[in-house]
C-alpha positions as CSV (number, residue, x, y, z in Angstrom):
1,M,30.8,54.5,-42.0
2,I,27.1,56.0,-41.7
3,S,27.5,57.1,-45.2
4,E,28.5,53.4,-46.4
5,V,25.5,51.7,-44.4
6,L,22.6,54.1,-45.3
7,P,22.8,54.2,-48.8
8,I,22.7,50.1,-48.8
9,M,19.6,50.4,-46.4
10,G,18.3,52.6,-48.8
11,V,18.8,50.6,-51.7
12,L,17.1,47.6,-50.2
13,I,14.1,49.7,-49.2
14,I,13.7,50.9,-52.5
15,I,13.6,47.6,-54.1
16,S,11.1,46.5,-51.0
17,A,9.0,49.0,-52.1
18,L,9.0,48.4,-55.8
19,S,8.3,44.8,-54.8
20,I,5.2,45.9,-52.9
21,Q,4.1,47.7,-56.0
22,V,4.0,44.5,-58.4
23,R,2.5,42.2,-55.9
24,S,-1.4,41.4,-55.8
25,Y,-1.3,38.6,-53.5
26,I,-2.0,40.2,-49.9
27,R,0.3,38.0,-47.7
28,P,3.3,38.6,-49.5
29,I,2.6,42.3,-49.5
30,V,2.3,42.5,-45.8
31,S,5.7,40.2,-45.3
32,T,7.7,42.5,-47.7
33,V,6.5,45.5,-45.9
34,T,7.5,43.9,-42.6
35,T,11.0,43.5,-44.4
36,Q,11.2,46.9,-45.4
37,S,10.5,48.3,-41.8
38,I,13.2,45.8,-40.4
39,L,15.7,47.4,-42.8
40,L,14.6,50.8,-41.8
41,S,15.0,49.8,-37.9
42,I,18.8,48.5,-39.0
43,A,19.1,51.9,-40.4
44,V,17.8,53.9,-37.5
45,G,19.5,51.9,-34.9
46,Y,23.0,51.7,-36.6
47,V,22.6,55.6,-36.7
48,G,21.8,55.7,-33.3
49,L,24.7,53.6,-32.0
50,T,27.1,55.4,-34.2
51,E,26.1,58.8,-32.9
52,N,25.4,57.6,-29.5
53,T,21.7,58.7,-29.7
54,P,19.4,56.7,-27.3
55,S,16.2,57.8,-28.8
56,L,17.1,56.7,-32.3
57,V,18.2,53.1,-30.6
58,L,14.8,53.1,-28.9
59,L,13.2,54.1,-32.2
60,A,14.4,51.4,-34.1
61,I,13.3,48.9,-31.3
62,L,10.0,50.2,-31.4
63,I,9.8,50.0,-35.3
64,V,10.7,46.1,-34.9
65,V,8.0,45.5,-32.5
66,L,4.9,47.6,-33.9
67,R,5.8,47.2,-37.4
68,G,7.9,43.8,-37.7
69,Y,5.9,41.9,-35.3
70,L,2.4,43.6,-34.6
71,L,1.5,44.6,-38.1
72,T,2.2,41.1,-39.5
73,R,0.5,39.4,-36.7
74,I,-2.6,41.5,-36.9
75,L,-2.9,41.9,-40.4
76,G,-2.2,38.2,-41.1
77,R,-4.7,37.1,-38.7
78,R,-7.2,39.2,-40.4
79,I,-6.9,37.5,-43.7
80,P,-9.6,34.4,-43.3
81,L,-7.5,31.3,-42.4
82,R,-9.5,29.3,-45.2
83,Q,-8.2,31.5,-47.8
84,M,-4.5,30.4,-48.6
85,F,-4.4,33.3,-51.3
86,V,-6.1,36.8,-51.3
87,R,-5.2,38.4,-54.6
88,E,-6.4,41.7,-56.1
89,Y,-6.7,41.3,-59.9
90,S,-7.3,44.9,-61.2
91,H,-3.5,45.5,-61.9
92,E,-1.3,44.4,-64.4
93,A,2.4,43.6,-62.9
94,V,4.0,45.1,-65.8
95,T,2.2,48.4,-66.1
96,V,2.6,49.1,-62.2
97,A,6.3,48.1,-61.9
98,V,6.8,50.8,-65.0
99,A,4.5,53.3,-63.2
100,S,6.3,52.6,-59.8
101,V,9.9,53.3,-61.4
102,V,8.6,56.3,-63.3
103,V,7.3,57.7,-60.2
104,F,10.6,56.9,-58.7
105,I,12.4,59.2,-60.9
106,I,10.0,61.7,-60.8
107,S,10.3,61.7,-57.0
108,F,14.1,62.1,-57.0
109,M,13.8,64.8,-59.4
110,V,11.7,66.8,-57.4
111,Y,13.7,66.1,-54.5
112,R,16.8,67.3,-56.2
113,L,15.2,70.3,-57.6
114,A,12.9,71.7,-54.8
115,I,14.3,69.9,-51.6
116,L,17.9,69.2,-52.0
117,P,19.1,73.0,-52.3
118,A,17.4,73.6,-48.7
119,V,18.8,70.5,-46.7
120,S,22.0,69.6,-48.6
121,D,21.7,65.8,-48.0
122,P,21.0,63.8,-51.2
123,L,19.8,60.6,-49.1
124,G,16.6,62.3,-48.1
125,A,15.7,61.7,-51.5
126,I,15.1,57.7,-50.7
127,G,12.8,58.8,-47.6
128,F,10.9,61.2,-49.9
129,A,10.4,58.5,-52.8
130,I,9.4,55.8,-50.2
131,M,6.6,58.5,-48.9
132,I,5.6,58.6,-52.4
133,Q,5.6,55.0,-53.3
134,G,3.1,54.7,-50.2
135,F,0.9,57.4,-51.4
136,L,0.8,55.4,-54.8
137,L,-0.2,52.3,-53.3
138,I,-3.4,54.0,-51.5
139,I,-4.4,55.5,-54.6
140,S,-3.9,52.8,-56.8
141,R,-5.5,49.8,-54.9
142,K,-9.2,49.4,-53.5
143,N,-8.0,46.9,-50.8
144,S,-8.0,47.9,-47.2
145,F,-5.0,45.6,-46.5
146,A,-3.0,47.7,-49.3
147,H,-4.4,51.3,-47.8
148,V,-2.8,50.2,-44.3
149,I,0.4,49.2,-46.0
150,G,0.5,52.5,-47.9
151,Y,0.2,54.2,-44.9
152,I,3.0,52.1,-43.2
153,E,5.4,52.9,-46.1
154,E,4.6,56.6,-45.8
155,E,5.7,56.4,-42.1
156,N,8.9,54.5,-43.2
157,G,9.6,57.3,-45.7
158,I,9.1,59.9,-43.1
159,V,11.3,58.1,-40.5
160,F,14.3,57.4,-43.3
161,M,14.1,61.3,-44.3
162,G,14.2,62.1,-40.4
163,I,17.7,60.3,-39.7
164,T,19.0,61.7,-43.0
165,I,18.0,65.2,-43.5
166,A,17.8,66.1,-39.7
167,P,17.5,64.0,-36.3
168,L,14.3,63.6,-35.2
169,P,13.2,65.1,-31.8
170,L,12.3,62.4,-29.3
171,L,8.7,63.9,-29.1
172,I,8.2,63.7,-33.0
173,E,9.6,59.9,-33.0
174,I,6.9,59.2,-30.4
175,S,4.2,60.6,-32.3
176,V,5.1,59.0,-35.3
177,L,5.1,55.5,-33.4
178,L,1.8,56.4,-31.8
179,D,0.2,57.1,-35.3
180,V,1.5,53.6,-36.4
181,L,0.1,52.1,-33.2
182,A,-3.2,53.9,-34.0
183,L,-2.9,52.8,-37.6
184,V,-2.7,49.1,-36.1
185,I,-5.8,49.4,-34.1
186,V,-7.8,51.3,-36.9
187,S,-6.9,48.9,-39.6
188,T,-8.0,45.9,-37.4
189,L,-11.4,47.5,-37.3
190,L,-11.4,48.4,-41.2
191,V,-10.4,44.6,-42.4
192,R,-12.9,43.1,-39.8
193,Q,-15.4,45.3,-41.4
194,E,-14.2,44.8,-45.1
195,I,-12.2,41.5,-45.5
196,V,-13.0,40.9,-49.3
197,H,-14.0,43.7,-51.8
198,K,-15.8,43.3,-54.9
199,N,-12.5,43.5,-57.0
200,V,-10.8,40.7,-54.5
201,E,-10.7,37.1,-55.4
202,E,-9.2,34.2,-53.9
203,L,-7.1,31.3,-55.5
204,I,-6.5,28.2,-53.6
205,G,-4.0,25.6,-54.8
């Protein structure tokens, strides 16, 4: 049954990653990465319940709390209330969409050729591709919000790889969650210092 659920969650997570790449408005990006984290928590929780692994169930709950609730609340509150929309204009949607798909294909090829022979689990390619998408978001945007969200995507990819390639020890799971918690705190300081960059404009209406 796990073999049926994880691919479905993986496909939905991939769709969310592509959606994040083509969006330029910040609020929808925050909402989409929150959805991605909730999808990940469903996958992790299902594996934990099916394999009777309490640490994975705990991890799923913490992902929902830290990324599904705190991330949305903190980042959402840092966007100025008077601005209905904050948009970064430096990217063409079509160009970014094509680049994201190309990067996905390359990621899957690299995983198949370099990593799959060692781990023998093709589903790990999904987590690997999500990690690369997070890195792509970070290097292709100049917005602090997008950098934070890209880091969250990388963490989501790491966790998905963990539940497909090999179960993560509880210590590693906790360390990943502490990284996310630290990220939320640091992102609060970064966004507070630099809410609108010179290449970020606003549209109201």
